[in-house]
N, C-alpha and C positions, 0 to 999 in steps of 0.2 A: 516790618512786613516779616512774617516766618517764613522760614525756608525749608521747604519742604522736599532738601536733596536724601534727608536719611528716610525719609518713607517709602516704601515697597510699594509700585501702584498696583491696583487693581484695576482689570477691567471687565466687566459685564458682559457676557454675552447673552442676548434674549430671544426670541422671536415666538411666534404661536404654535400650537403643537403641529407635529409632523413637518416645518419649515424647512431644518437642514440644520439644526445647530450640531446633531452630532457629525456631519458630514467637515462642518467648518471647524469642529474642536480638535478632530480626527487629522485634518491639514493642517493645521496650526503646532499642532504637538509632534508632528511629523517633521518641520523644519529643523534645522541644527541651529538657526539664529534665536530660535525659541526652546533652546534645551536647557537652559535657566529658569524656567518656570512651574510654578505650582499650579494645580487644576483643582477646584472645589465643584463636586458634582454632588447631587442629592442622592443616588442610590448608582452603583456600578452595573446594576442590572437593567439600568433604562438609556445604559450608552453604551456604545460598540467600544469598547478600551480594553477588556478581556486579551485581546492579541498584542497587546502592549506591555502589561505587566510582566514585570522582572520579580521583584520579593517584596515581601512584605515589609517594614520597619516596627510596625505596629498594629494595633486591629483596625485601624481604619486609614494608615497611610500606606503607600504602595511607591514603588519608584517604577519608571518606566525604560523601556529599552532606548527611549530618546533622548533619557538623562533628565524628564521634568521629575515631579513629586506630584502624585494622586492622592487627595485627602475626599473621603467620603463623608458625607457632611449626614449624621444622622440628627443632632440634635439642634443647633443652629448654629449659623455661620459665623458668628461673632466667637463662639466658642472654638469651632474652627480654626479659624484663622489666628486666635492667641496659640492654639495648639503646635500651629505651625510655624510660628517664630519661635516658640520656647525650643522645639524641636531644632530648628535651623542655629537658634543659638549656643545650642548643646554639642554642634556638630554632629547629631545624630541622622540628617540629611544635608543633602545639596544644598548651598547657599543660593536657593531663587533667588530672583532678581525682578519680577514679576507674578501677578496673581490673576490667572483668569476665571471667574464666578461664573457657572453655566448654571441658568434658569431652570426651571419648569416651563412648559408651553403656557399656560396661563399666570403667570409673576407677573407683579406690578413691579418693574426695575427698580421705582422710583421709592419703593415702598423698601426695599432690600438698601437702596442706596441710604435710605436716612436712617437704618436701623444701622449700618457701618458707621455713617457719620455721628449718631447721637452718643456713639461708646468711648467714652475717651481713650480708654485704652487702645481701641484699633486705631484711634486717631492717631496716637502718639507712633504707631507703628505704619500705619499704611494710608495711602492716599488716593482716592477714588480717581480714576481718570476719563474710561471711555465706557459707552455704553452702545456695543454692537448688536444689532438687530437685524436678525436673518427674517428676510420673507420670501416665501415659496411664490415664484414668479405663475405658478399654474394656478394655485387657490387661494390667491394672496387677496384679490380684490373681494371676492365670496367672503374672506375670513373677516376682512375690513368692513365689510357691508353687515357682518351676524355680529362679530364681538366686539365689545368696546375695550376687553385686555389687547387685541390685535393691534386697533386703534393708538392706544396708550405705548407700545412697546416701539411703535415708529415714529409717534410724536416727538420721543424724548431723546431717541436716538442720535449719539454722536455720529455714527458710520453708519448706513445702511448696507447688507450684502443680500443679493438677488440670487437667491436658489435655483436648481431647474430650470435655468434659460434655454438648456437644449432641449426643454419636453414643450416647448410653448412657440408658438407662431410669431413673427414679429409684429402684426397686430395685438395682441396679446400680451408681448412684452411692452413695447409703445404704452400701450393703456396703463399697465403697471407702471412703468415707468414715471407717465404724467401724474398719476395719482402719489408716489412719493414725492414728486417735486410739488405739489399741491402742499400737501401736508406737512413737509418737513423741509424746505428750502436749504436749511442750514447745511443740513449732514449728504457730505460726500456719497456715490456709492460705489459698490462694484461688485464682483461675479464671484458665486462657487461651485466649483465644478466643471466649469467652461476652461480653467486653465488653473494653475498653481496659487493657492492664495498669498497674495502680498504681505510679511509680516508686519512691514508698515503702519496697518491697519492700527494695530495698537499703539503707537506712539502718539505723544500728543500733534504734531504737525507731518503725521505718515503719509505715504501717499497712498494711491488708489488706482485699481485697473481701470483703465481706459474707459469712460463713460460717460454720459449727458453733465454730471455734476465733477467729474474728477478733475476738472479744470479751475475749478471756482476757488478762488483764495480760501485759506482756512476759516475766517471767518466773513466769508463772503454771506450779504444782508438783504431781506428783502424789504419792500415798503409795508407796513402794517396790511393785511388784508386776513379772510376768512382763510380757513386751512382748506376747506374743501365742502363739498356739496351733498355727502353721502349720508346717510344716516346715522351714524356719529361723527364724522370728522366737523359736521356743525360747530359743535362742543368746542374745537380750537380754533382757536387764533397764533398769528405771528408778526411781530413789530418789532422795528429796530430803533434805539437812539443810539443817536453818535454828538460827540462835539470834540472840539482841537483845544482844549484848555489842560493843562497837567492840573491832576487833582491830587489831594495831600490824601494818604492811604488810610488812614483811620478815619477821616473824614466818609471817605468811599464805602469803609467797612461797615461804618455805622450806617450808615443809609440803607445799603443792601441787604446787611442781617434785620434791619428794623421790617425793612418792607418784604423779608420771607418771615418772619413771625407774625405780622398782621394780615397780609395777604398771601401766604404761602399754599392754603388750600386752592389759590386758584391762579397758581405761577406754577407751572409742571416743570419747566426750564428755564434759565435763564443763563448765557455764555456769552463770553466777549474778551475783548483785546483793550488791556487798560493802558493809558498812560499816566506813570504815575511821577508826582512833584518830586524832582531831583534823581530820577532814575534815567538811564540811558537805554534799557532794554525794555520791552515790553512784559505785562504779566497777562496771562491766559487766567482768569476768573468762572466760576461755575457754581451756579446754585439749582437744587432741586426743592422745593415745594419748600417746606421750614428751614434746611439744610443750606450751608455757605461751604463749597468744598476747598480743601487747602489749595492755593493759590500756587502756580508753575510760572515762572520766569523764562522766556524765551531766550536763544541765544543773540538774535536778531529782530528788528521788525521783519514781516513778510513783505512789506513793500515800502515806498517813498510815503506812502498815508500815516501820520503820526495820531491819528485822532482815535479817541476811545470810539470802539464797537461793540454795542451791546444786543443780544438777539436776546425776546423773551418769546415762550410758547405760552398760551395762558388758556384760560376758560375763565367768563364774566371779568376781565378785568382789562381794559385797553391801554393804549399808549398815552393818551392825555391824563390817565390816573400816575401813571408810571411818571412822566413829567413833573406833574405837580408834586408828588413826594420827593423825587432829587431836588426840585428847585427849594424845597424846603432848608436843603442843609449843605447843598453843593451849587456856588454861583458859577454855571457853566451855561453857553448857548446851545439848547439843544436842538438838533434838525431830525 
């Protein structure tokens, strides 16, 4: 099984137009725990970082007062990531330990993930870790009703950050929370602006601010059900697979990669905790559409349950089809 310890983790911050991505990013970059971070943004004029700039390393790379490195993306993300890595290796910029990639408000985070994962030079140096989706608690439901981009951003999130919660009443907030839970029961939720953001949201098994989903285990999964009943939500469904038997790593990869190649258009996200044959520690696996993330080995199992647990977010692809494909390769009792 490949080792991702030498790869630099990339976290993607996404969210619909006006959701509060700038506020979240500025809060994260002000934390001393994240001083060894590189952040990629589309244009400096679109985001409020000017007050954090210290000096220019070259035309598009800037040092921030916090110690972070900021790169203005003018051409494509892959080229910017490679250039950052070259500058790091040459000692021209601080040796950053993680990357935050901030998308535009109408971006498809899955397309960006696939762009990164399809580039072999990027995969050698970087590892996709988390998609953080910012949702406006005031206008979030309206955006989800009107814009499929907003729905996709929520449905594939690893962590949902609710912004502007101080501007809405409790009934409105409860409504948004309930919508998030139906659309993506896998993602824990925290809040931006009410209190300092927790840097743990960037880690594989980081903490979250107290909230309805914060106490759920990392890979809490729900029975198969439709994601919601709003105009766009009905396109998405979530289901889980679980089994007790340890599996051979190569056989599992053959199944998952084959499934993503054949049905990737319908599989928006798959994430899970895997019990690998001969291993004492669990492995986190993630896939987006046609791509499979580099695996990450946890130090310990999060609980006493040693079962493999996978969660799918899909459209036009159901649990029985997944089980059928699985049993063609792995001899496991799936529930």
